[in-house]
N, C-alpha and C positions, 0 to 999 in steps of 0.2 A: 689709285695704284693699278698694278697689273692684274688682269683677270686670268691668272694661271695658278694651278695648284702646285704645291711643293713637289709632288710626284711627277707632274708634267715638266717642271724645271729640271728635275733629276734626269728624266729621260732625254731631254735635249742636251744636257751637259755630258751625259755618257756618250752621246753620238758625235760630239765635237766641241769646238770652242764657241762660247756664247758671250755676248756683250751685255753686261748687266749695269744698269744705272740705278743707284739706290742712295738713300739718305742714311748716313752713318749716325751712330748714337749721339755724337756731339753736334749734329745738325748739318754737317758738311755733306755736299753731294759728291758721290764717287762714281766713276765709270771704270769698270773692271772687265778685262778679257779673262774668262775663267773656263774651267773644264773639269770633268770627272773622267775623261777619256785617257786611258793609259798611253796612247800614242803621243800625247803632248806632255806627259809627266815623266821626269827622269826616273830611272829605275830605283834609285835610292830614296825617292820621295813618294813612291806609290803606296797606296793602302788597298786592302782587299775589300773593305766594306765601309760605306759612308755611315759615320756615327755622329749624329748631331747632339749638341748639348741639350737641345729641346726640339720639339716639332716646329717651333717658330723660326728657327734659324737653319742655315744650310752651309756646311763647310765645303769649300771649293778650292781648286788649285789655280792661283793667279799666274797666268803664263807670262805676264810682263815682270812681275815682282819675283817670280820663280819661288813661290812659297804658298803655303796653305793659309787661307783667309776664310772668313765667313760673313754672311749678311743675313739680316732679318727679313723674312719673306714679306711681311706686311709693309716694309719700307722700300720695296722695289718699285721704281717708277717706270722702267722699261726693261724688256728682256728680249734681246735679239739673238737669232740662231745663225749657224753657218758662217761664223766670222773667220776670215783668213787670218792666220796668226804666223808668227815668226817661224 
C-alpha cells in the first residue's frame, strides 16, 4: 500500500484536491477525487474540524459525488496530489 501517514494525507488534502485509489470494504477498487480544502467544498457542506470515527479511517469531501465519504488508510493503493478538479 502507500507509504504515507494519515497526517501527511491530511496535509495534502487541506492544500488541494487529491486522487486516492483504495480498496473498499466490499473488495471493490475505488478512485476518488477528494479534498479537505474549503475552496472546493460548498459553504453548506463545510466542517471546521476533521473528526474520524477512528485513526484508521479518514473522512474527506468527494468533489465528484459532492458529498462526504471516508476511506481506510491501510487500504489506500495510491495517493496523488495537485489534481485539477471541476
